[in-house]
C-alpha positions as CSV (number, residue, x, y, z in Angstrom):
1,M,21.6,30.7,-7.0
2,R,20.5,27.6,-5.1
3,L,16.9,26.7,-5.7
4,T,14.8,26.7,-2.6
5,R,11.2,25.6,-1.8
6,E,10.2,29.3,-1.2
7,R,11.8,30.5,-4.5
8,L,10.2,27.7,-6.4
9,L,6.8,28.4,-4.9
10,N,7.2,32.1,-5.9
11,L,8.0,31.1,-9.5
12,T,5.0,28.8,-9.5
13,N,2.7,31.5,-8.3
14,S,4.0,33.9,-11.0
15,Y,3.3,31.3,-13.7
16,L,-0.2,30.7,-12.3
17,T,-1.0,34.4,-12.2
18,K,-0.4,34.6,-15.9
19,I,-2.6,31.6,-16.9
20,V,-5.4,32.6,-14.6
21,R,-5.6,36.0,-16.3
22,K,-5.8,34.2,-19.7
23,D,-8.3,31.5,-18.7
24,P,-11.5,32.6,-16.9
25,N,-12.7,29.0,-16.9
26,I,-10.3,28.0,-14.1
27,I,-12.2,27.1,-10.9
28,C,-9.3,26.4,-8.6
29,I,-5.7,25.3,-8.5
30,Y,-4.2,23.3,-5.6
31,L,-0.7,22.1,-4.8
32,T,-0.1,18.4,-3.9
33,G,2.8,16.0,-3.9
34,S,6.4,16.5,-2.6
35,M,6.2,20.3,-2.4
36,L,4.0,19.8,0.6
37,N,7.1,18.6,2.4
38,E,9.7,21.0,4.0
39,D,12.4,19.4,1.8
40,P,10.9,18.4,-1.6
41,F,14.3,18.0,-3.3
42,I,16.3,14.9,-4.3
43,G,19.7,15.7,-5.6
44,G,18.7,19.3,-5.8
45,T,15.8,18.6,-8.2
46,T,12.0,18.3,-7.8
47,D,8.7,18.9,-9.5
48,V,5.7,20.9,-8.5
49,D,2.5,18.8,-8.6
50,L,-0.6,21.0,-9.4
51,V,-4.2,20.2,-10.0
52,I,-6.1,22.7,-12.1
53,V,-9.9,22.4,-12.1
54,H,-11.9,23.9,-15.0
55,N,-15.6,24.3,-15.6
56,H,-15.2,22.7,-19.1
57,P,-13.3,19.8,-20.6
58,R,-9.6,20.1,-21.6
59,D,-7.9,18.7,-24.6
60,I,-5.0,17.3,-22.6
61,P,-5.2,15.7,-19.1
62,R,-1.6,16.5,-18.2
63,Q,1.1,19.1,-19.0
64,I,4.8,19.3,-18.0
65,V,6.1,22.9,-17.8
66,P,9.9,23.6,-17.3
67,I,10.6,26.3,-14.7
68,T,14.3,25.9,-14.1
69,E,16.8,23.2,-15.0
70,E,16.2,21.6,-11.6
71,A,12.4,21.9,-11.5
72,T,9.2,21.5,-13.6
73,L,5.5,22.0,-13.0
74,D,3.6,18.7,-13.4
75,I,0.0,19.8,-14.0
76,Q,-3.1,17.6,-14.1
77,F,-6.3,19.0,-15.5
78,F,-9.8,18.0,-14.3
79,Q,-13.2,19.1,-15.2
80,Q,-15.3,20.3,-12.3
81,A,-17.9,17.7,-13.0
82,Y,-15.4,14.9,-12.4
83,Y,-15.6,15.5,-8.7
84,T,-19.2,14.2,-8.6
85,P,-20.6,12.0,-7.3
86,Q,-18.5,12.5,-4.2
87,R,-18.5,8.8,-3.3
88,K,-16.6,8.1,-6.5
89,I,-13.8,10.4,-5.5
90,R,-13.6,8.9,-2.0
91,L,-12.7,5.7,-3.6
92,D,-10.4,7.1,-6.3
93,P,-6.9,6.0,-5.1
94,W,-5.2,9.0,-6.8
95,V,-7.6,12.0,-7.0
96,G,-9.1,11.5,-3.6
97,P,-5.9,11.5,-1.7
98,A,-4.6,14.5,-3.6
99,L,-7.6,16.4,-2.4
100,C,-7.8,15.1,1.1
101,F,-4.2,14.9,2.4
102,D,-3.7,18.5,3.1
103,P,-3.2,20.1,-0.3
104,V,-2.5,23.9,-0.5
105,L,-5.1,26.0,-2.3
106,L,-3.2,28.4,-4.6
107,Y,-6.2,29.9,-6.5
108,G,-10.0,29.5,-6.1
109,K,-13.3,31.0,-7.1
110,G,-15.9,31.2,-4.5
111,H,-15.6,28.3,-2.1
112,W,-15.8,25.4,-4.5
113,F,-12.6,23.9,-3.3
114,E,-13.5,24.1,0.4
115,F,-17.0,22.8,-0.1
116,T,-15.8,19.9,-2.3
117,Q,-13.0,18.9,-0.1
118,A,-15.2,18.9,3.0
119,A,-17.9,16.8,1.3
120,I,-15.4,14.2,0.0
121,E,-13.5,14.1,3.3
122,A,-16.7,13.0,5.0
123,G,-16.1,9.2,5.1
124,F,-12.8,9.4,3.2
125,F,-10.8,8.3,6.2
126,Q,-13.2,5.6,7.4
127,P,-11.6,2.1,7.4
128,G,-14.0,0.8,4.8
129,C,-13.1,3.4,2.2
130,V,-9.4,3.2,3.1
131,L,-9.5,-0.6,2.6
132,Q,-11.3,-0.3,-0.7
133,R,-8.7,2.2,-2.1
134,S,-5.9,-0.2,-1.0
135,R,-7.6,-3.1,-2.7
136,L,-8.0,-1.3,-5.9
137,F,-4.2,-1.0,-6.1
138,F,-3.8,-4.6,-5.1
139,A,-6.3,-5.8,-7.8
140,K,-4.3,-4.0,-10.4
141,A,-1.1,-5.6,-9.1
142,F,-2.6,-9.1,-9.3
143,E,-3.8,-8.5,-12.8
144,S,-0.4,-7.6,-14.1
145,Y,1.2,-10.4,-12.1
146,R,-1.2,-12.8,-13.8
147,E,-0.1,-11.3,-17.2
148,L,3.5,-12.1,-16.3
149,R,2.7,-15.7,-15.6
150,Q,0.5,-16.2,-18.7
151,N,2.4,-14.4,-21.4
152,R,5.9,-15.7,-22.2
153,S,6.0,-13.9,-25.6
154,M,6.7,-10.5,-24.0
155,T,9.7,-8.5,-25.0
156,Q,12.4,-8.0,-22.3
157,S,11.4,-4.4,-21.8
158,R,7.7,-5.2,-21.6
159,Y,8.4,-7.9,-19.1
160,I,10.3,-5.5,-16.9
161,L,7.6,-2.8,-17.1
162,T,4.9,-5.3,-16.2
163,T,7.0,-6.5,-13.3
164,L,7.5,-2.9,-12.1
165,R,3.9,-2.1,-12.5
166,T,3.0,-5.0,-10.3
167,I,5.5,-3.9,-7.6
168,E,4.3,-0.3,-7.8
169,N,0.7,-1.3,-7.2
170,V,1.5,-3.6,-4.4
171,C,3.6,-0.9,-2.7
172,N,0.7,1.6,-3.1
173,S,-1.8,-0.9,-1.7
174,V,0.2,-0.6,1.5
175,A,0.8,3.2,1.3
176,S,-3.0,3.8,0.8
177,L,-3.7,2.3,4.3
178,N,-2.1,5.3,5.9
179,G,-1.6,8.1,3.4
180,P,-1.4,9.1,-0.3
181,P,0.1,6.7,-2.9
182,L,3.8,7.0,-3.6
183,T,5.3,8.2,-6.9
184,D,8.4,7.1,-8.9
185,R,11.2,8.9,-7.2
186,R,10.2,8.1,-3.6
187,I,8.2,4.9,-3.8
188,L,11.0,2.4,-2.7
189,K,12.7,4.8,-0.3
190,S,9.4,5.5,1.5
191,F,8.2,1.9,1.5
192,K,9.8,1.0,4.8
193,N,8.1,3.9,6.6
194,V,4.7,3.1,5.3
195,C,5.1,-0.5,6.2
196,E,6.0,0.4,9.7
197,A,3.0,2.7,10.0
198,V,0.6,-0.2,9.2
199,K,2.6,-3.0,10.8
200,I,3.6,-4.9,7.6
201,E,7.3,-4.6,8.2
202,E,7.9,-8.2,7.0
203,A,7.3,-7.0,3.4
204,V,10.3,-4.7,3.3
205,P,13.1,-7.4,2.9
206,L,10.9,-9.2,0.4
207,L,10.8,-6.0,-1.7
208,N,14.5,-5.4,-1.4
209,Q,15.4,-8.8,-2.6
210,L,13.5,-8.2,-5.8
211,F,16.2,-5.6,-6.8
212,L,19.3,-7.3,-5.4
213,S,21.5,-9.7,-7.3
214,E,24.6,-11.7,-6.6
215,N,26.7,-9.3,-8.7
216,D,28.6,-6.3,-7.4
217,L,27.4,-3.3,-9.3
218,K,29.8,-0.8,-7.9
219,P,32.6,-1.4,-10.5
220,H,30.1,-0.8,-13.3
221,R,28.4,2.3,-11.8
222,D,29.8,4.8,-14.3
223,Y,29.2,2.6,-17.3
224,F,25.6,1.9,-16.5
225,L,24.8,5.5,-15.5
226,Q,26.4,6.9,-18.7
227,S,24.6,4.3,-20.9
228,W,21.2,4.9,-19.3
229,T,21.6,8.7,-19.4
230,Y,22.5,8.6,-23.1
231,Y,19.3,6.7,-24.1
232,L,17.1,8.7,-21.8
233,E,18.4,11.9,-23.2
234,Q,18.1,10.8,-26.8
235,F,14.5,9.8,-26.2
236,G,13.7,13.1,-24.5
237,K,15.0,15.0,-27.6
238,S,12.9,12.9,-30.0
239,D,9.3,13.4,-31.2
240,L,8.3,10.4,-29.0
241,A,8.7,12.6,-25.9
242,R,5.5,14.4,-27.0
243,T,3.7,11.2,-26.2
244,I,5.3,10.8,-22.8
245,P,6.0,14.4,-21.7
246,K,7.4,13.4,-18.3
247,Y,10.5,12.0,-20.2
248,H,11.1,15.2,-22.2
249,A,14.7,16.3,-22.3
250,F,14.1,19.2,-19.9
251,R,13.3,16.6,-17.2
252,L,16.6,14.7,-17.7
253,K,18.2,16.2,-14.6
254,Y,15.1,15.3,-12.6
255,Y,15.9,11.6,-13.1
256,T,19.7,11.7,-13.3
257,A,20.2,13.7,-10.1
258,A,17.9,11.4,-8.2
259,V,19.7,8.2,-9.5
260,E,23.1,9.6,-8.7
261,T,22.0,10.6,-5.2
262,Y,20.3,7.3,-4.5
263,W,23.1,5.1,-5.9
264,D,25.1,5.5,-2.6
265,E,22.2,6.2,-0.3
266,H,19.5,3.8,-1.4
267,L,20.6,1.6,-4.3
268,I,17.3,-0.1,-5.0
269,S,15.6,3.3,-5.6
270,A,18.3,4.1,-8.1
271,L,17.8,0.8,-9.8
272,W,14.0,1.3,-9.8
273,L,14.3,4.6,-11.7
274,M,16.8,3.3,-14.2
275,L,14.9,0.1,-14.9
276,K,11.6,1.9,-15.4
277,T,12.8,4.8,-17.6
278,W,15.2,2.7,-19.6
279,S,12.6,0.0,-20.2
280,V,10.2,2.7,-21.5
281,V,12.8,4.0,-23.9
282,V,13.6,0.5,-25.2
283,E,9.9,-0.5,-25.6
284,W,8.9,2.7,-27.4
285,C,12.0,2.9,-29.6
286,S,12.0,-0.9,-30.4
287,L,15.5,-1.3,-29.1
288,Q,15.0,-5.0,-28.2
289,G,18.4,-6.8,-28.0
290,N,20.2,-3.5,-27.1
291,P,23.5,-4.7,-25.5
292,H,23.7,-1.9,-23.0
293,Y,20.2,-2.4,-21.7
294,D,20.5,-6.2,-21.7
295,G,23.8,-6.0,-20.0
296,F,22.2,-3.9,-17.2
297,L,19.4,-6.5,-16.9
298,N,21.9,-9.4,-16.7
299,A,23.9,-7.6,-14.0
300,L,20.7,-7.3,-12.0
301,Q,19.7,-10.9,-12.8
302,A,16.4,-9.5,-14.1
303,G,14.3,-10.1,-17.2
304,L,13.1,-13.2,-18.9
305,P,16.2,-15.4,-18.4
306,F,15.6,-15.1,-14.6
307,H,11.9,-15.2,-14.6
308,E,11.5,-18.4,-12.4
309,T,13.5,-17.0,-9.5
310,R,12.1,-13.4,-9.8
311,E,8.5,-14.5,-10.2
312,S,8.8,-16.7,-7.1
313,Q,10.2,-13.7,-5.1
314,L,7.4,-11.5,-6.5
315,S,4.8,-14.1,-5.5
316,D,6.2,-14.1,-1.9
317,F,6.0,-10.3,-1.8
318,I,2.4,-10.2,-3.1
319,D,1.3,-12.9,-0.6
320,C,3.0,-11.1,2.3
321,V,1.3,-7.8,1.5
322,D,-2.1,-9.6,0.9
323,E,-1.9,-11.1,4.4
324,G,-0.9,-7.7,5.8
325,I,-3.8,-5.9,4.2
326,E,-6.2,-8.6,5.4
327,R,-4.8,-8.3,8.9
328,W,-5.2,-4.5,8.8
329,G,-8.8,-4.9,7.7
330,N,-9.6,-7.3,10.4
331,E,-8.1,-5.1,13.0
332,N,-10.2,-2.2,11.8
333,G,-13.4,-4.2,11.6
334,F,-13.4,-5.1,7.9
335,S,-12.6,-8.3,6.2
336,A,-10.3,-7.8,3.1
337,Q,-12.3,-10.5,1.4
338,E,-15.7,-8.9,1.8
339,S,-17.7,-8.5,-1.4
340,D,-19.5,-5.2,-0.4
341,F,-16.9,-3.0,-2.2
342,I,-18.5,-0.1,-4.1
343,Q,-18.0,-0.6,-7.8
């Protein structure tokens, strides 16, 4: 039976009914992320992003729950007290957008969700708050970019992960000007649309060139996909997956189906997912010098041997977005360089 959004939501509600019966401390549960879209699937797979608010602390902040082979629940837990003071959540670049960009309430006691959402939304969309959330992402990007420039003793995988973290935060500094931040499977595919929405289109080709090389990857498609899948699957079956549950073996199809879909439709999104997940595996498993991983990096002209060219391209991308954010701020009555950001 083909998995549909409606069927997945029914399975989600059945699971939530069970946990609400067992845990009287749950205040509310709301749905965020890709399931808010009419078509949340990529390659027939998706996850259901949930926020569960308790009136007491939880031992774990996040839990991944398998529902079917094609879908998992990705649950974040927050204590009720985390949502105060409200000014803090308005400036939180992840929690604030999850609450204010039309989540769906699946369970609630009293009217805590409605009151909290209304209080935080007051001022959330004002240009000053929008700009500050954007700048929080940009500051993190600049911090990791500085780390790239100053630390030449990084491993290959660490270098790639730091580069990707820089790119991710730059992309989300743009996305935050017009909507919620973007997540792994959609970040590069959606970047063009978010840039057009805030008139920073000139950043798109600069992002694309960071993932393109002079080599033709098509003849090596199957080799790279099979090698990457093997290491990701082995990691997901190991005890290390307990530390990074989103890479557990039951999420393998979540990544492989997306990469296979993107390879022909949007290659840089496929390369992004492969680079990020494979680099995590190499870093955590101490697989430095692995010929399959290094071969992939060489084909992409990525990693330490190519740092001069890639860091120059990354610098151009950062500068372009920096200018775009400043322009957006000026057009909305705020200077991006103002020092009155709320700490």
